[in-house]
C-alpha positions, 0 to 999 in steps of 0.5 A: 232418343227421338232421332233413333226412332224417327230416322228409321221410321222415315226410312221405312215410310219413305221406301214405299213412297220411292217404290210408288214414284218409281212405278209412276215413272215406269208407267209414264215411260210405258205410256210414252213408248206406247204412243210412239210405237202406235204413231209409227205403226199408223204412219205406214209410209215412214214406219221403220217397223216390219209387219207380219199378219196372220189371219185365221178363217179369212175366207169364211168369216161369217161361216160357223165353226162347230161348237164355236159359231162364227170365228175369225182372228187377225194377229198383226205383229210389228217388229224390228230386225237386228243381229241377236242370238246368232241370227242375222235377221232376229225379230224384236217384237214391239207390238202385237195386236189381236182382233178376234170375232166370235159369235157372241162377242168381239175381242181386242188385245194389244201387247207392247214390248220394249226395244229389248223385247221385254213385256211392258204393257197388255191391253185386253178388251171384250164385251165383259171386261177391259184391262190394262196391265203395266209391267216392270223391267222384270215382267211383274205387274206393277199396275192393273186397271180395270175398266168397263164392266168387271166380270168374275174373270180372274184378272191375273189369269187373263194376263197369264193367258195373254202372255202365254199366247203372246210367247207362242205367237212370237215363237211362231212368227220368228220361224217365218224367216 
């Protein structure tokens, strides 16, 4: 009798453990990929990544914008080229970095993609918050780490906003070829 109860209970209890182990493996894979990509990006002479950079308000970084004040933003995208979707030079983005400067604060965002262009990781930092989002292969958040000061800002909304901005950036950057 106990076997009929115990075995299904083990299976039920083991399932979350397997999911947690799979998530841990995914997070370790993301950390390893991030380190490899950053190493390649920082080694400019031997990097196999192509690089596009958009700079907003470059000439007048200290001048004031109406209702915003000081504003500038630098977007740096690292990608590889390959054949996909009928395009000879399809860009597969691996890392997008966004550095922003506002009157009141500076912000930094990094968005990491795998070799197929699937979202893996987002790092977002301002004076008020610091978040790390880890994503599974289907693009769902599997871990969210909050660092520094946690403000009242909704973390999931920040992730959605960053993802939306990244998708717009990718569409824009892919048109430059």
